[in-house]
C-alpha positions in Angstrom: 108.0 113.7 77.4 109.5 110.5 76.0 111.8 110.6 73.0 110.1 109.0 70.0 106.7 108.9 71.8 103.7 109.0 69.4 100.3 110.1 70.6 97.4 107.7 70.4 99.2 104.4 71.4 96.6 101.7 71.2 95.8 99.5 74.1 97.0 96.4 72.2 100.4 97.9 71.7 100.7 99.1 75.3 102.5 96.1 76.7 105.2 96.2 74.0 105.5 99.9 74.3 106.0 99.7 78.1 108.7 97.1 77.6 110.6 99.3 75.2 110.1 102.4 77.4 111.8 100.8 80.4 115.1 101.0 78.4 114.8 104.6 77.4 115.8 107.9 78.7 113.2 110.6 79.3 113.3 114.3 79.2 111.8 116.0 82.3 109.2 118.6 81.2 110.1 120.7 84.2 113.9 121.0 84.2 114.6 119.7 80.6 117.2 117.3 82.0 117.6 113.7 80.7 116.6 111.0 83.3 117.0 107.3 82.9 113.5 105.9 83.0 114.2 103.2 85.6 115.5 105.8 88.0 112.4 107.9 87.4 110.1 104.9 88.1 112.0 103.9 91.2 111.6 107.4 92.5 107.8 107.1 92.2 107.7 109.1 89.0 109.3 112.1 90.5 112.2 113.6 88.6 115.4 112.8 90.6 117.0 116.0 89.3 114.4 118.7 90.0 111.9 116.9 92.2 108.9 117.5 90.0 106.2 114.9 90.7 104.4 113.8 87.5 101.0 112.3 87.0 100.6 108.7 88.1 98.0 106.4 86.6 95.6 104.6 89.0 97.6 101.4 89.1 100.7 103.3 90.1 98.9 105.1 92.8 97.3 102.0 94.2 100.7 100.3 94.3 102.2 103.3 96.1 99.5 103.6 98.8 98.1 100.1 99.5 100.0 97.6 101.7 102.1 95.1 99.7 100.8 96.6 96.4 97.7 94.4 96.9 94.3 95.8 96.0 91.0 95.0 94.2 89.1 97.3 91.9 85.5 97.8 92.7 82.9 97.9 89.8 81.6 101.4 89.0 78.4 102.4 87.2 78.5 103.3 83.5 76.2 105.6 81.6 75.6 106.3 77.9 78.3 108.5 76.2 77.9 111.9 74.7 74.5 113.0 76.1 74.6 116.4 74.3 76.0 115.0 71.0 78.8 117.6 71.4 81.3 118.3 68.6 84.2 120.8 68.6 87.2 120.1 66.4 86.1 116.5 66.7 83.1 114.7 68.1 83.1 114.1 71.8 82.4 110.4 71.2 85.7 110.1 69.3 87.6 111.9 72.1 86.2 109.4 74.6 87.1 106.5 72.3 90.7 107.9 71.9 91.1 108.4 75.7 90.0 104.8 76.3 92.3 103.4 73.8 95.3 105.4 75.1 94.7 104.7 78.8 92.9 101.4 79.0 90.3 103.0 81.4 86.6 103.6 80.7 86.5 107.0 82.2 88.4 109.3 84.6 87.6 107.6 87.9 89.0 104.3 89.2 88.3 102.9 92.7 89.9 100.1 94.6 89.9 98.5 98.1 92.9 97.4 100.0 94.6 98.1 103.4 96.8 101.0 104.5 98.8 100.2 107.7 96.5 97.1 108.0 93.4 99.3 108.0 90.8 98.4 105.3 90.5 101.5 103.0 88.9 102.6 99.8 90.9 104.8 97.4 89.1 106.7 94.6 91.4 108.2 91.9 90.8 110.9 89.3 93.0 109.8 86.5 94.9 112.8 85.1 95.8 110.7 82.0 92.1 110.4 81.0 91.1 113.7 79.4 93.0 115.5 82.1 90.9 113.9 84.8 88.0 116.1 83.8 84.7 115.5 85.6 81.6 114.5 83.6 78.5 112.7 84.7 80.2 109.2 84.5 83.0 110.4 86.8 80.5 112.1 89.1 78.4 109.0 89.3 81.6 106.9 90.1 82.6 109.2 92.9 79.1 109.0 94.4 79.2 105.2 94.1 82.6 105.1 95.7 81.4 107.1 98.7 78.4 104.9 99.1 80.6 101.8 99.0 82.9 103.3 101.7 79.9 104.0 103.9 78.4 100.6 103.4 81.7 98.8 104.2 82.7 101.3 106.9 86.1 101.9 105.2 87.8 105.3 105.3 87.8 106.9 101.8 90.8 108.5 100.2 90.2 110.7 97.2 93.2 111.3 95.0 92.4 114.4 92.9 94.1 115.2 89.6 91.9 117.2 87.2 91.6 120.1 84.9 88.1 120.7 86.1 84.6 120.1 84.8 84.2 118.5 81.4 83.1 121.2 78.9 81.6 118.7 76.4 78.9 117.9 79.0 78.2 121.5 80.0 75.5 121.7 82.7 75.5 118.0 83.3 79.1 118.3 84.3 78.4 121.4 86.5 75.8 119.5 88.4 78.4 116.9 89.4 79.8 119.6 91.8 76.6 119.4 93.8 76.2 115.6 93.4 79.7 114.8 94.7 79.3 117.3 97.6 76.1 115.3 98.6 78.3 112.2 98.6 80.9 113.9 100.9 78.1 115.1 103.2 76.9 111.5 103.5 80.5 110.4 104.4 80.7 113.1 107.1 77.2 112.2 108.5 78.2 108.5 108.7 81.4 109.3 110.5 83.5 107.7 107.8 86.9 109.4 107.4 87.3 111.3 104.1 90.9 112.3 103.2 91.7 114.2 100.1 95.1 114.0 98.4 95.5 116.9 96.0 98.0 116.2 93.2 99.3 118.1 90.2 97.3 119.5 88.7 93.9 120.0 90.4 91.7 122.8 89.2 88.2 124.1 88.5 85.0 122.5 89.6 86.9 119.6 91.2 88.6 121.9 93.7 85.4 123.9 94.1 83.5 120.8 95.3 84.6 117.4 96.7 88.4 118.0 96.5 88.5 120.7 99.1 86.0 119.1 101.6 88.2 116.5 103.2 88.3 115.9 106.9 92.0 116.3 106.2 93.4 117.8 103.0 96.9 116.7 101.9 98.7 118.4 99.1 101.4 116.5 97.3 104.7 118.4 97.1 105.0 120.4 94.0 101.3 120.2 93.1 99.5 123.1 91.4 96.0 123.6 92.9 93.4 126.3 92.3 90.1 127.3 90.9 90.9 129.5 87.9 94.2 128.9 86.1 97.1 131.3 86.5 96.9 132.6 82.9 93.2 133.3 83.2 93.7 135.2 86.5 96.6 137.3 85.1 94.6 138.2 82.0 91.6 139.1 84.2 93.4 141.3 86.8 96.2 142.5 84.5 98.8 141.7 87.1 101.8 139.4 87.4 101.1 136.8 90.1 103.7 135.6 92.6 106.0 132.8 91.4 104.7 130.4 94.0 101.0 131.2 93.3 98.7 128.2 93.5 101.5 125.8 94.6 101.0 123.3 97.4 103.1 125.5 99.7 101.1 128.6 98.8 97.9 126.8 99.7 99.5 125.7 103.0 100.5 129.3 103.9 96.9 130.4 103.1 95.3 127.8 105.3 93.7 125.6 102.6 95.5 122.3 103.3 96.7 120.5 106.4 100.1 119.5 105.1 102.3 119.3 102.1 103.9 115.9 101.8 106.5 114.4 99.4 105.2 111.5 97.3 107.5 109.0 99.0 106.1 109.9 102.5 102.4 109.8 101.7 101.8 106.2 102.8 103.5 106.7 106.2 101.4 109.9 106.8 98.2 108.1 105.8 98.9 105.2 108.1 99.3 107.5 111.1 96.2 109.5 110.3 94.0 106.5 109.7 95.2 104.8 112.9 93.9 107.8 115.0 90.7 108.5 113.1 89.7 104.8 113.2 90.8 104.5 116.9 93.2 101.6 116.5 94.4 100.1 119.8 97.6 101.8 120.9 99.6 101.1 124.0 100.9 104.2 125.8 104.6 104.8 125.6 107.0 105.5 128.4 107.4 109.3 128.7 111.1 110.3 128.5 111.7 114.1 128.6 115.0 115.7 129.2 115.0 119.0 131.0 117.0 121.6 129.0 119.6 123.6 130.8 118.3 127.0 132.0 119.9 130.1 130.6 119.6 131.9 133.9 120.3 129.1 136.3 122.7 131.2 138.4 120.4 134.2 138.5 117.3 134.9 140.6 114.3 135.8 138.5 113.6 139.5 138.6 110.5 140.2 140.7 110.6 136.9 142.7 109.9 137.4 146.4 107.5 140.3 146.1 104.6 138.1 147.1 103.4 134.6 146.5 100.9 135.6 143.8 103.5 137.4 141.7 106.0 134.5 142.2 103.4 132.3 140.5 103.2 134.8 137.6 106.9 134.6 137.0 107.0 130.8 137.3 104.2 130.6 134.8 106.2 132.7 132.4 109.6 131.0 133.0 111.3 130.7 129.6 112.4 127.1 130.4 108.9 126.0 131.2 107.6 123.2 128.8 105.4 124.6 125.9 102.8 123.0 123.8 105.1 121.3 121.3 107.3 120.1 124.1 104.3 118.3 125.6 103.4 116.8 122.2 107.0 115.5 121.7 107.0 114.0 125.2 103.5 112.6 125.6 101.9 112.0 122.2 102.5 109.1 119.8 101.9 109.2 116.0 101.4 113.0 116.1 100.1 114.6 112.9 100.1 118.4 112.8 97.1 119.8 111.0 97.2 123.3 109.6 95.0 126.1 108.3 91.6 127.5 109.0 90.3 126.8 105.4 89.6 130.6 105.1 92.7 132.7 105.2 95.9 131.3 106.6 97.9 129.0 108.8 98.6 130.5 112.3 101.6 129.0 114.0 100.6 130.6 117.3 97.7 128.1 117.6 99.0 124.5 117.0 96.8 121.4 116.7 96.6 118.0 115.3 95.8 114.3 116.0 97.7 111.6 117.8 97.6 109.2 120.7 97.6 110.9 124.1 99.0 108.4 126.5 97.3 105.7 124.4 94.1 107.5 123.7 93.3 108.7 120.1 92.6 112.4 120.4 92.6 115.9 118.9 95.1 118.0 120.7 95.4 121.8 120.4 97.0 124.7 122.1 99.1 127.9 121.9 102.8 127.6 121.2 105.1 130.4 122.5 108.4 129.3 120.9 111.7 129.1 122.7 114.4 130.8 120.5 114.2 134.3 119.1 113.3 132.9 115.7 110.6 130.5 116.9 109.1 133.0 119.3 108.6 135.4 116.4 107.3 132.6 114.2 104.7 131.6 116.9 104.0 135.2 117.8 104.8 134.4 121.4 101.6 132.2 121.6 99.2 135.0 120.7 96.9 133.8 117.9 95.3 135.7 115.1 91.7 135.0 114.1 92.7 132.2 111.8 94.3 130.4 114.7 91.1 130.4 116.6 89.2 129.3 113.5 91.6 126.5 113.1 90.9 125.5 116.7 87.1 125.4 115.8 87.8 123.3 112.8 89.7 120.8 114.9 87.0 120.7 117.6 84.4 119.8 114.9 86.8 117.2 113.5 87.0 115.6 117.0 83.2 115.7 117.3 82.8 113.9 113.9 84.9 111.0 115.0 84.0 111.1 118.7 87.6 111.8 119.7 88.3 113.6 122.9 89.6 117.2 122.6 92.7 118.0 124.8 93.5 121.7 124.8 96.7 123.0 126.5 96.3 126.8 126.8 99.2 129.0 127.5 98.9 132.6 126.1 99.1 136.2 127.2 96.0 136.7 125.1 94.8 137.0 121.6 97.0 139.0 119.3 96.3 142.7 119.4 96.9 144.2 115.9 95.0 146.0 113.2 95.1 143.1 110.8 93.6 140.8 113.5 90.8 143.3 114.0 90.2 143.6 110.3 89.8 139.8 110.1 87.4 139.5 113.0 89.4 138.8 116.2 86.5 139.2 118.5 84.2 137.0 116.4 86.9 134.3 116.1 87.3 134.2 119.9 83.6 134.2 120.5 83.0 131.4 118.0 85.7 129.3 119.6 84.0 129.6 123.0 80.7 128.8 121.3 82.1 125.8 119.5 83.9 124.4 122.6 80.6 124.6 124.5 78.6 122.9 121.8 80.7 119.9 120.6 79.4 116.5 121.5 82.6 114.8 122.5 84.8 114.8 125.7 86.7 118.0 126.1 89.5 118.5 128.6 91.2 121.9 128.9 94.4 122.4 130.8 96.0 125.7 131.8 99.7 124.9 131.5 101.1 128.4 131.9 99.6 131.7 131.3 95.8 131.8 131.0 95.5 135.3 129.6 92.1 136.8 128.9 89.8 135.8 126.0 92.7 134.2 124.2 92.8 131.5 126.9 89.1 130.9 127.5 88.6 130.5 123.7 90.0 127.0 124.1 89.3 126.6 127.8 85.6 125.7 128.0 86.1 122.0 128.7 84.0 119.5 130.5 87.0 119.4 132.9 89.3 122.3 133.3 92.6 121.5 134.9 95.5 123.7 135.9 99.2 123.2 136.6 100.2 124.2 140.1 102.2 127.2 139.1 100.0 128.4 136.2 97.9 131.6 136.4 94.5 132.6 135.0 93.5 136.3 134.7 91.5 138.8 132.6 94.7 140.9 132.1 98.3 140.8 133.1 99.0 142.1 136.6 101.5 144.6 135.2 98.8 146.1 133.0 96.2 146.0 135.8 98.7 148.0 138.0 99.3 150.5 135.3 95.6 151.1 134.7 94.2 151.0 138.2 97.2 152.0 140.4 98.6 154.2 137.7 102.0 152.7 138.4 103.5 149.4 137.2 105.5 149.0 140.5 102.2 147.8 142.1 102.2 144.7 139.9 102.6 142.2 142.8 99.9 144.0 144.8 97.6 143.7 141.7 98.5 140.0 141.3 97.5 139.2 144.9 94.3 141.3 144.6 93.3 139.6 141.3 93.5 136.1 142.8 95.0 134.5 139.7 96.7 131.4 141.1 95.7 127.8 140.8 94.6 127.6 144.4 92.5 130.8 143.9 90.8 129.2 140.9 90.1 126.0 142.8 88.5 127.9 145.7 86.4 129.9 143.3 85.4 126.7 141.5 86.7 127.9 138.2 88.8 124.8 137.7 88.2 121.1 138.6 91.7 120.0 139.6 95.2 121.2 140.2 98.0 119.2 138.6 101.1 119.2 140.9 104.4 120.4 139.6 107.9 119.3 140.8 109.5 121.3 143.6 110.8 124.5 142.1 108.4 124.5 139.1 107.7 122.7 135.9 110.8 124.2 134.3 113.1 122.2 136.7 111.8 118.7 135.8 110.1 118.1 132.5 109.8 114.4 133.0 107.8 114.6 136.2 105.7 117.5 134.8 104.7 115.6 131.7 104.0 112.4 133.5 101.7 114.2 135.9 99.9 116.0 133.1 99.6 112.9 130.9 98.1 110.9 133.8 95.7 113.6 134.9 94.3 114.1 131.4 94.1 110.4 130.8 92.1 109.9 134.0 89.6 112.5 132.9 89.2 111.0 129.4 88.4 107.6 131.0 85.7 109.2 133.2 84.2 111.4 130.4 84.0 108.5 127.9 81.3 107.0 130.1 79.0 109.9 129.3 76.7 109.7 126.3 78.0 112.1 123.6 74.7 114.0 123.2 74.8 115.0 126.9 78.1 116.9 126.7 76.7 120.3 125.5 74.0 120.3 128.2 76.4 119.3 131.0 79.0 121.8 129.8 76.5 124.6 129.7 75.2 123.8 133.2 78.8 123.8 134.5 79.6 127.2 133.2 76.2 128.7 134.1 76.8 127.7 137.7 80.2 129.3 137.7 80.6 132.6 139.6 77.0 132.4 141.0 78.1 131.4 144.5 81.6 132.4 145.4 83.0 132.2 148.9 84.9 135.2 150.1 88.4 133.9 149.3 90.0 137.0 150.8 88.5 136.1 154.2 90.0 132.6 154.0 93.4 133.4 152.5 95.1 136.8 152.8 98.2 137.0 150.5 101.5 137.7 152.3 103.4 140.7 150.9 107.1 139.9 151.3 107.9 143.5 150.1 105.3 146.0 150.8 104.8 148.9 148.4 
């Protein structure tokens, strides 16, 4: 709070008060340290000592997010005050008058048009300084009008939420705004207008339980507190002490509710990248430059190589120096934005996904990440997703459908994670729903097997209009080692099992399971990342170009036909190609 600040500063005194305040020190409410006001303002109203981001009024937000601090307010509807003639310690009409005098705004919602990264955009702000941004019928009507304006003008809409919840003085009329604002969000989704929510400190109650958690992309500002019921209410109800980070932005990220947590100073840059992809701005492909890392076992032959051709492919597909999902993203994709969470339970690092420009094409890109170091392998669970990973994939597929963006999936997994917690949270249902979603989306879908195509964990994101496969990748219902242990009762028959299973790219092509083999450099993808990524980027881009000629509504039908035909007429591959055993068992 400011030293010497008096409550109830009238609008006529605001200009003089602000001039004086610029010369003052303030005391941060979070760390109790003194901060010079100019430093505080220059730091976007974030305490430079502890990093706490405080409430910004609409003008400050517009200046922060719009290009060149240039914007124009749009007129919003008004309604009669105090419909219930409510009085607590003072009449509601007097509270409204006081809030208007102190803030200079008519109610809690202010909306303006401007550009972000050159893209015309509408920003709607819940003003936390106006009765804590509480939502009554005027605020609800303003949000509905803002959405209708965005639809009419075809502008992406950004909702900046800062609220204590529904306005108690309007009782049921306030509660109904939860439904009314959700109708407005549904209209934005149906119209294909991007709707991005920025959750700031604090955002609670009926606001989070309606329009503020329904964004195509949900962004939490660093340090924001976000929830439904307040911390104190929950602790009193359950008689437990909650974790220190409970209902923080980072807590919501860990639990899958937001796509990202972003410092205030970086918000504009993130929004520019997101809007460029969702609005399909022209983007020239960049030159792919990927350095191949030195192999740890360069001087050693891989154990098991030489048993037979099929098992050699298994080991090449698993080579620890082979590019993984995030390597391909770094090498091929421009303006990448990682999107997190399944909106139900958690964020799963084993299943990565986001939006960006694939070789110049705006796209949704997803896939399993195995990790490379001991720490990252553990963090990514060796590329074996939990149910929330597959549910995140479904969410991203539907996001792609909404904006008619192609889906590019790069699958590389030994399978879905086998664990009791995964079973409790519905692993089978999650995989099944991913297959179902992939078959039903009305947008181009290219799936690429870039390494291990293991079991249902792979096909969950492998039901594309076009299924491609890197030359040394494998595709199988179970690992050959496990197959040997079960059927031969001895793991030493792993190479024999690999040959019998017919799991190589050539086998898949002959059985018409895939549509194309992408060549790898001599020796395998792990020997030359540059060539591997260039071949992959070009092959996928070629398929995107071809598929974009197909009407969107035809994709589910054509995809269904493709997979229904599969396995009906299979030539006897064994008669055409007998694997050579280099070491007989």
